[in-house]
N, C-alpha and C positions, 0 to 999 in steps of 0.2 A: 217527694217535695213538689209543690205546685209551681208551675211556671206561668208568667204573665203572657197573654196572647193578645194580639191586636184584633179585636172583634170588628166586623164590618160596620156595625151600628156605631161603635165608638169612633171609628175613623170618620163616619159621616158627621157625628157630633163635633169632632174637631174641625172638620171642614166648615161647618156652619159657624162655629166660634171664630175661625180665622176670617171668614167673610164679614162677620160682625165687626171684628177689629179693623179690617180694611176699610169698611165704610166709615167708621169713626175717624180713622186716620185721614181719609179724604175730606172729611168735614173741617179739618184744621185749616184748609186753604181759606175758608170764610172767616176764620177767627184771627189769623195772623195780622190783618190790618188793624185790629183793635189795639195793638201795641201793648198788650198786657202779658203777664207771666203765665196766664191760663194755658195758652197753647203749649208752652214748654212743660208744664205740669202734666198735661194730657199726653204729650209725647213720652214722657217718662213712664206714665202708667201703662201706655200701650206697649212699650218695650218690655215692661215687667210681665204683662199678659202674654206676650209672645214667648218669653222664656218659660212661663208656666205651661203653655200649650206644648212646647217641645218636650219637656220632661214629665208631663202629667201621667199618673197622679202623684208620684213621689215629690215632684217639685212643689205641689200644693202643701204637703206635709212639711217639707223643708222650709218653705216660706213662713208657715205658721209658727214653727219652732224658732226660727231666727228672729222674727218680728216680736215674739213674746219675750225675748231676752234683751231687747234694746229699748226698754221703756223710758230710759233717761232722755232720749231724743224725741221731742214732741213739738207741736205747733199749736199755739193758742189762737183760735179764730173767734174773737169776741169772748163770750163766756164758755165756749166749747174748746176742750183740749183734744187734739187729734194725735194719736200715737201710731207708730208703724203697725202695731197689732190690729188696730181698727181697720186700716187700709187693707192689710193682708186678709183679714176675715171677709171683708166685703168682696175683694177680688176673687178669692178662692170659692166663696159661696156662689158668686155670679157664674163662674165657669162650671162648677159642679152641678148647680141646679139647672143650668142650660142643658147639660148633657142628660140629666134625669128626664127633663121634659121631652127632649128629642128621642130618647131611647126607651122611655116609659119603664124605667127601672124602679124596683122597690128599694127601700132604704132600711138600714139597721136602726131601730129605735128601741134600745133596751130600756128597762125600767128607770135606770139612772137618768136618762134623757128626759123622761116625763117629770121626774122630781125636780131636775134642774130647771125645766121650763116652768113648773109650778112656782118654784122659788123666785124666778124672774118675774112671773106674773104678779106675785105678791109685792115685789118691789114697785112694779108699775102701778098697781092699785093703790098702795100706800102713798106713793109719790104724787099721784094725781088727786087723791081725795083728802089726805091728811097732812101733807107737808106744809110748813109755814110759808115756804116759797115754792109754789106748785110748778112754776116754770123750771126752776132748778131741779126739782124732784123728777119731772118728766125727762129732762135732759140727762140726768144721771141714770135713770131707768133705761133709756135708749142706749146709753153707752154700755151699761152692764149687759144688755142683751147680746153683745158681741162675744162675751165670755162663754155662755152656754152654746152659742153658735159655733165657736171654735171647738169646743168639746165634741159637738155633733159632727163637725166636719172631719176631725181626726179619726173618729170611729169609722166613718164611711169612706175615707180616702185610702184606707189600707186594705188591700184585697185578700192577702194570704199570709201565711206564716213567714215566708221569706221576706216579704215587704215589711212585715211588722218588726222582725229582727233588725232589718236595715234601718227602720225609722227610730227604734230605740237606740241603736248605735249612734246615729246622727244626733239624737237628743243629748246623749251623754258626752259626745265629742264637742258639741256646741257648748255644753256646760263647762267642760275643761277649758275651752278657749276663752269663755267669759271670765273664769277664775284667773286664767293667765293674764288677761288684760287688766284685771283689777290689781294683781300683784305688781305688774309693770307700772301701773299708774301710781301705786304707793312707792315704788322704788325711785321714780323720777321726781316725785313731788318735792323733796328737799332741794332740788335744783331749780325750783320756780316754775315747773311745768305741771299743770293740773289736768290730767286726762280723765279724772273721775275720782276725786277724793273730797271728803267733807270733814269739817271741823265743827263739832256740835257745841252749843252754848254751855253744856254741862260737862263736856269731856274734850280736853284740848288735844288729845292724841289724834293725828290725822287717820281717818278711816276710809279705806277704799270702797267704792260702790260700783266701779267698772261701768257697765252700761245699764245697770239696774237703777231703780228709783232712789234708793238710799242704802246705807251700809248694812242695816239689819236684814233687809231682804237679800242683799248680796250674800251675807253669811248664811242665812237660812237655806237658800237654794243651793249654795255650795255644799252645805252639810247634807242636803237631800241627795245630791249627785254622788257625794262621797259614800254615803250609806249604800246606795244602789251599786256602786262599783265594788264595794267590799263584798257584797253578796255574790256578785258575778265572779269575782276573783276566787272566792272559796268554792263555788260550784264548778268553775273551770278547773281548779286544782284537783278536785275529786275525780274528774274524768281524764286527767292527764293531758290537758291542753298544751299546745306548743309554748315553750318558754318565751319565745319572742313576743307572742301575743300577751302572755301574762306580764312580761316586762312593760309593755305599752300600757296595759291596764293599771299596773301598780304605779307607774309614773304619773298617770292621770289622777289616780287616787291621792298621791302625795301632794300634787299641785292643789287639789281641792282642800286637803287638810290644812295646808298653809293659808289658803284663802279664808277658811273658817277662822283660823287663829287671828289673822290680820283684821278681820271684820270687827273684832272686839265686841261681838254680839253675845251676850251671856245666854240668850235663848238658843242661839245657834250652837254654842258649846254644849249646853244641856241636851239639845236635840241630837247632836252627833253621838254623844256618850250613850244615851238611851237607845238610839237607833242601832248603833254598833252592837250593843248588848243583845237587842232583839234579833239581829242578824245571826249572831253566834248561837243563839238558842235554836233558831229554826233552819239553819243551813243544812242540817241533816233531816231526812224524812222520817226517821224512826221516832215514834211517839215516846218510847222509853228514854231515848237520848234527849229529846226535847224537855221532858219532865226533869231529868237529872240536871240539865244545864240551867233550867229555870230556877231550880232550888239553889244551885250554886251561885247564880247571878243575884238571887234575892239576898244572899249572905255577903257575897264579895262586893257588889256594887255600893251598898251603903258604907261598908268599911273603907272602900277606896275614896269615896267622897269625904268621909270623916277624916281620913288621913291627909288628903289634899288641903282641906280647910284648916286642919290643925297646924300644919307647917306654914300656911300662908302668912300669919301675923309675924313670923320671924324672917320673912323675905323682904328685901328692900322695896318699899312702896314706890320708889322713883321709876321702877320698871313698869311700863304700861300694862303688861299682862298680869303682873302681881297686883297692881292697883285695882284692876278689874276683878280679880279673884277676891281681893279683900272686901270688895263691895258686897259680896254675898253675906259677910258677917255682920253688916250693919245696913240692911236694906231699908230699914225704917228711916234712915237719914240720907238715903240715896236720892238725889233730886229727880232722876228719871223715874224711878220706881214710885216715889211719892206723887209725882205729877200724873202718872198713869192711873194710880189708885183713885186720885181725885176725879179724873176724867171718867173712869168706869162708874164711880158713884153717881156723878151727874147723869150719865147715860141710863143707869138703872132707875133713877128717879123719873127721867123722861118716859121710860118704858112702863112704869107703873101707872102713868096717866092713860096710856093706850096699850094695854097688855096683849091684846090679840092681834092687832094690825101694825103697831109701831107707827112711826112718823114719816117713813119714806127714806129712800137713799140720799145721803148727804144732809139729812135734816139736823144732825147734831151741830153743824156749823150754822145752819139757818136759825137755830134756836139760841145758841150761845155765842156766836160770832167769834171774836178772837179770845184765846186763852193763852196767857203768858206771851202775848204779842205775836201769836201764831194762830192760823185758822184752827178752830176746834176740830178734833179728830179722835175717833175711837180706835185704839190700837188693838183691842182684843176682839177676835172674830166672833166668839159666842155672844159677848155683850153687844157687839155691833148688830148682829142678826136680830137680837131682841129689840134693840132701840129702833131699828129701821123697819123691820117686818114683823115684829111681835112674835108671839108663840107660834102662830101659823107658819110664818116664814122660817122660824128656827126648826120646827118639825120637818118642813119640806126639805131644808138643806140637810138635816140629819138623815132623812130618807134617801137623798141623793148619795150621801157618804156611805150609808149602809148597803144600798143596792149596787154601789160601785165596788166596795171592798170585799164584802162577803162572797159574792159569786166569783170574784177573782181568786180568793183564797181557796174556794172549793175546786176551781179548775186547776189551780197550781198543785193541789194535793193529788189530783188524778194523773199528773204527768209522770211518765216513766223516764223520760229523758231528763237527766239532771240539769243540763244547761238551760233547757227550756223552762223547767220549774224554777230554777234560780233567777232567770231573767224576769219572769212574771212576779215572783216574790220580791225581787229587788225593787221593782216599780211600786208594788203595794206597800211595802214597809216604809220606803222613803217618802211616799205620799202621805201615809198615815202620820208619820213623824212631822212632816211639814205642816199639815193642816191641824193636827191634834196638839202639837206642842209649839212650834215656832210662830204660827199665825195667832196663837193666843197671847203673844207678846207684841208682835208687829204684824198686823193683818195685811195680806196682799191679795185678797180674793177678787178685788176689782180688776186686777191685772190678769192676763191670760196665761202666764207661765204655768200656774198650777192646773189650769183647765186643759192645756196641752198634755201635761203629765197624766191627768185623769183620763183623757181620751186614749192614750197609749195603753192604759190598764184595761179599759173597756174593750178596745179593739182586740187586744191580746186574749182576753177572756173569751170573747165571742169566737175568734178564729180557732183557738185551741180546743174549745169545747165542741166545735163542729166536726163531724166525721169527714166532711169535705168542704173546702173553701171555694168551691166552684159555684157558679150561678150568678145571675144579675142581682146582687144584693147590696151594691154600694156605688158610690160615685167614683168609678175607677175604670181603668183599662183592663178588660178581662177577656 
């Protein structure tokens, strides 16, 4: 197992970074007489930079993970919305690229990074040339740039297998804490305390969203973490891992399952059911076992769904879960589903006018304004990609997805250690379910949570596929 070492060049880079922070701090003396909040904001940023330098590079990964999960907290500066994930990406990139320049290191740039950059470039091109509101298109394109940047940073901040395992553990632990916060928010809501609960126009049951943007994304990401933990639990059970660790994992898994149920997100429920089935199919490395389980699932899963939907009409509709299940039987009359179909139809009509390039990021609102008294928004990722970036952007994002998932699966198949294989597959399956299923109902690709997840997959695939994780190949202490 590789161990992190403090390379002299890295120490020199940290010294230069510390000097840079010190000079900025000194300049505050000139700003304080201004009597504005700017000095205090800068002090806060400098303190954050100092903490980053102390624990670098893991502190950078941890900051990106935490910031990606608190999207609810934001500041609107004119037409621009600033979220914690934006600040985190800029700070981590600033420190990382400073060290790269000082130490002349090479960087990890797998094919998925190029496709992600190409997809962003298409957003920039379409926003600048074709958006009805070009200023808004450019602003959205610049904001989107921080998502592929976060993906790139996560890949390069993780130096070796041990650090990768630590980062994945932190990612899942943060997810469990997020789910716990959402559950607590729902528990105290009836007492007049709203820590993060929404009541939609079409569904009166209070839905927790914790620190996420809204309830569907809260449920989708909770389902993603639950799928990943299920895979890890099964892999650990096969190698006879300690019962205490398994109990901790199972407790986290149950918290996530409760969060998925409370989210009232039908897409999250479907995602978890399908994802758990995929995990049960592939948790064994034997091809024969996988084929047998696939055939069993192909028969059992439809029967299970049929059974649940068959008994649903006979259950009391006053129960929120039952009411939500019953909506599957009459989707054509469901207001949410009908509204989304209408929005998708409008978006596809827009796309037909510019099939190759689309209209640019955020253009659906620029074209249609308010729909049902709310800003027009495309909830389906695939439709959104077509409307905003056309066929070219859709193919580039598809290339990103393929070059992320397929190499990861190939590396996972080569792993002899069951826990390592299970950890990488856990990330891959949960990410595929998130983007391939949940984001087709409520898209969250503009937020960095899925990009952090993708970065952990790419970093793991690169590290595990290498015969040695040594060498100056990343923004890290080595």
